[in-house]
Structures are given as structure tokens and as C-alpha cells.
C-alpha positions as CSV (number, residue, x, y, z in Angstrom):
1,M,0.0,0.0,0.0
2,K,2.9,2.3,0.6
3,S,4.1,2.0,-3.0
4,I,0.6,3.1,-4.3
5,K,0.3,6.2,-2.1
6,P,2.8,8.3,-4.2
7,V,0.9,7.4,-7.3
8,F,-2.3,8.7,-5.8
9,S,-0.6,12.0,-4.8
10,I,0.6,12.5,-8.3
11,L,-2.8,11.8,-9.8
12,R,-4.4,14.3,-7.4
13,N,-2.0,17.0,-8.5
14,K,-4.1,19.7,-10.4
15,Y,-1.2,20.4,-12.8
16,F,-0.9,16.8,-13.7
17,I,-4.6,16.5,-14.3
18,A,-4.6,19.6,-16.5
19,S,-1.6,18.4,-18.5
20,L,-3.2,14.9,-19.0
21,L,-6.5,16.5,-20.2
22,F,-4.5,18.7,-22.6
23,V,-2.7,15.8,-24.1
24,V,-5.9,13.7,-24.5
25,W,-7.6,16.7,-26.1
26,M,-4.7,17.2,-28.6
27,L,-4.6,13.5,-29.4
28,F,-8.2,12.8,-30.0
29,F,-10.5,15.8,-30.0
30,D,-8.6,18.6,-31.7
31,P,-9.7,19.2,-35.4
32,K,-6.1,18.7,-36.5
33,D,-5.3,15.8,-34.2
34,W,-2.1,13.8,-34.6
35,G,-3.8,10.9,-36.5
36,L,-5.0,13.3,-39.2
37,I,-1.6,14.9,-39.5
38,Y,0.0,11.4,-39.8
39,D,-2.4,10.3,-42.4
40,S,-1.9,13.5,-44.4
41,K,1.9,13.1,-44.3
42,K,1.6,9.5,-45.4
43,K,-0.7,10.5,-48.3
44,L,1.7,13.3,-49.3
45,S,4.6,10.8,-49.3
46,D,2.7,8.3,-51.4
47,L,1.7,11.1,-53.9
48,E,5.3,12.3,-54.1
49,Q,6.5,8.7,-54.8
50,S,3.9,8.2,-57.5
51,E,4.9,11.5,-59.1
52,E,8.6,10.3,-59.2
53,V,7.4,7.2,-61.0
54,L,5.4,9.2,-63.6
55,T,8.3,11.6,-64.4
């Protein structure tokens, strides 16, 4: 039980909670989330490769 107590104190920290909510918001709820950016970069890379093949 003593090893769990520091974890609870960290999780109750308001700055930790605010930071965690910010990261979750940026990962999943932001209109330009990281998944969309990754997909866009992958599509751009694929298009650039197909352009090289055509030229």
C-alpha cells in the first residue's frame, strides 16, 4: 500500500490532471489531431513517390 500512495498523490495534482487532459484533447478531440496529420503526411509521401514514377 505504501508504494501506491505516491501514485495517488501525483494523480491528485491539479497540474498533472490539467496536462493529462490537454494531451488527451490534442490527441483525439482537436480538429487537427495527430492521427489526421500522420495520415496527411503519409498520403503526401505516397503522392510524391507516384509523381517520381510518372516523371
